[in-house]
C-alpha positions as CSV (number, residue, x, y, z in Angstrom):
1,M,0.0,0.0,0.0
2,S,1.6,3.3,-1.0
3,D,1.4,6.3,1.2
4,A,-0.8,8.1,-1.3
5,M,-3.4,5.4,-0.6
6,A,-3.2,5.4,3.1
7,K,-6.5,6.3,4.8
8,R,-6.3,9.3,7.1
9,I,-7.7,8.9,10.6
10,L,-8.2,11.8,13.1
11,V,-7.9,10.6,16.7
12,V,-9.6,13.0,19.2
13,E,-8.7,11.7,22.6
14,D,-7.5,13.7,25.6
15,N,-6.0,10.8,27.5
16,D,-2.3,10.5,26.5
17,L,-2.1,6.8,26.9
18,N,-5.3,6.0,24.9
19,R,-4.3,8.5,22.2
20,K,-0.9,7.0,21.9
21,L,-2.3,3.4,21.8
22,F,-4.9,4.3,19.1
23,C,-2.3,6.1,17.0
24,D,0.3,3.3,17.4
25,V,-2.1,0.6,16.4
26,L,-3.5,2.6,13.5
27,K,0.0,3.5,12.2
28,A,1.1,-0.2,12.5
29,N,-1.9,-1.0,10.3
30,G,-0.7,1.4,7.6
31,F,-3.0,4.4,8.4
32,E,-2.0,8.0,8.4
33,V,-2.9,9.4,11.8
34,E,-3.5,12.9,13.2
35,P,-3.8,13.0,17.0
36,V,-5.8,15.8,18.7
37,A,-5.8,16.1,22.5
38,D,-8.1,19.2,22.7
39,G,-11.6,18.8,21.4
40,E,-11.9,22.6,20.9
41,I,-9.4,22.5,18.0
42,A,-10.7,19.2,16.6
43,V,-13.0,20.8,13.9
44,N,-10.2,23.1,12.6
45,T,-7.6,20.3,12.7
46,A,-10.1,18.0,10.8
47,R,-10.7,20.6,8.1
48,A,-7.0,20.9,7.5
49,F,-6.4,17.1,7.6
50,A,-9.5,15.9,5.7
51,P,-9.8,12.6,7.6
52,D,-11.4,9.4,6.0
53,L,-12.5,8.4,9.6
54,V,-12.7,10.1,13.0
55,I,-12.2,8.4,16.3
56,M,-13.9,10.5,18.9
57,D,-13.6,10.3,22.7
58,I,-16.8,11.3,24.3
59,Q,-15.4,12.5,27.6
60,L,-13.3,15.5,26.6
61,P,-12.4,18.5,28.7
62,N,-14.2,21.8,27.7
63,I,-16.5,20.2,25.2
64,S,-18.7,17.2,24.9
65,G,-17.8,14.6,22.3
66,I,-21.5,14.4,21.5
67,D,-21.5,18.1,20.7
68,L,-18.4,17.6,18.6
69,I,-19.9,14.8,16.6
70,A,-22.8,17.0,15.8
71,A,-20.5,19.8,14.8
72,F,-18.6,17.5,12.5
73,K,-21.9,16.3,10.9
74,Q,-23.0,19.9,10.3
75,D,-19.8,20.8,8.6
76,A,-20.0,20.3,4.8
77,S,-16.3,19.3,4.5
78,L,-16.4,16.8,7.4
79,K,-19.9,15.3,7.3
80,D,-19.0,12.4,5.1
81,A,-16.2,11.0,7.4
82,P,-17.6,8.3,9.5
83,I,-17.2,8.7,13.3
84,L,-16.2,5.9,15.7
85,A,-17.2,7.1,19.2
86,V,-15.3,5.8,22.2
87,T,-16.5,6.2,25.8
88,A,-15.7,4.9,29.2
89,Y,-19.1,5.7,30.6
90,A,-21.8,3.9,28.7
91,G,-24.9,4.4,30.7
92,K,-28.4,3.5,29.5
93,G,-29.3,5.8,26.6
94,D,-25.7,6.9,26.0
95,E,-25.3,4.8,22.8
96,E,-28.6,6.2,21.5
97,R,-27.5,9.8,22.2
98,I,-24.1,9.1,20.5
99,R,-25.7,7.6,17.5
100,D,-28.4,10.4,17.3
101,A,-25.6,12.9,17.2
102,G,-24.3,11.2,14.1
103,A,-21.7,8.6,15.1
104,E,-21.7,5.6,12.8
105,A,-20.2,3.3,15.4
106,Y,-19.5,3.0,19.1
107,L,-17.0,1.2,21.4
108,S,-16.8,1.4,25.2
109,K,-13.5,1.6,27.0
110,P,-11.4,-0.2,27.8
111,V,-11.1,-0.8,24.1
112,S,-9.6,-4.1,22.9
113,I,-7.5,-3.8,19.8
114,S,-9.2,-6.5,17.8
115,P,-12.7,-5.1,17.9
116,F,-11.3,-1.6,17.5
117,M,-9.5,-2.5,14.3
118,A,-12.5,-4.4,13.1
119,A,-14.7,-1.3,13.6
120,V,-12.1,1.0,11.9
121,K,-11.8,-1.3,8.9
122,G,-15.6,-1.8,8.7
123,L,-16.3,1.9,8.7
124,L,-13.6,2.6,6.1
125,A,-14.9,-0.2,3.8
126,G,-18.4,1.2,4.2
């Protein structure tokens, strides 16, 4: 797979360990990755990076990941990129709220690598 064909994945995750883990796993699988620790700059970073997929932590400081998903889906240049939401606190109704905001898929933490990669590949193939 040449670099030109590498799918671009934006990782929005404020936890350093999780962000590094996601990025390392994705890079090892041949993806081009752009990490974002601060949700408030996620939309602008995404516009510049033009991701094929967005991995979105729901628990972000300063901004709700759910609001961020909605913002991505309302942005003409970003709305076509599928969003994989990741959250540690999946209470009743959470998945529904996340999907209502526009996320195409959802994983709860701690995230295992195998289902994570299966979700990533499934969304990119879609």
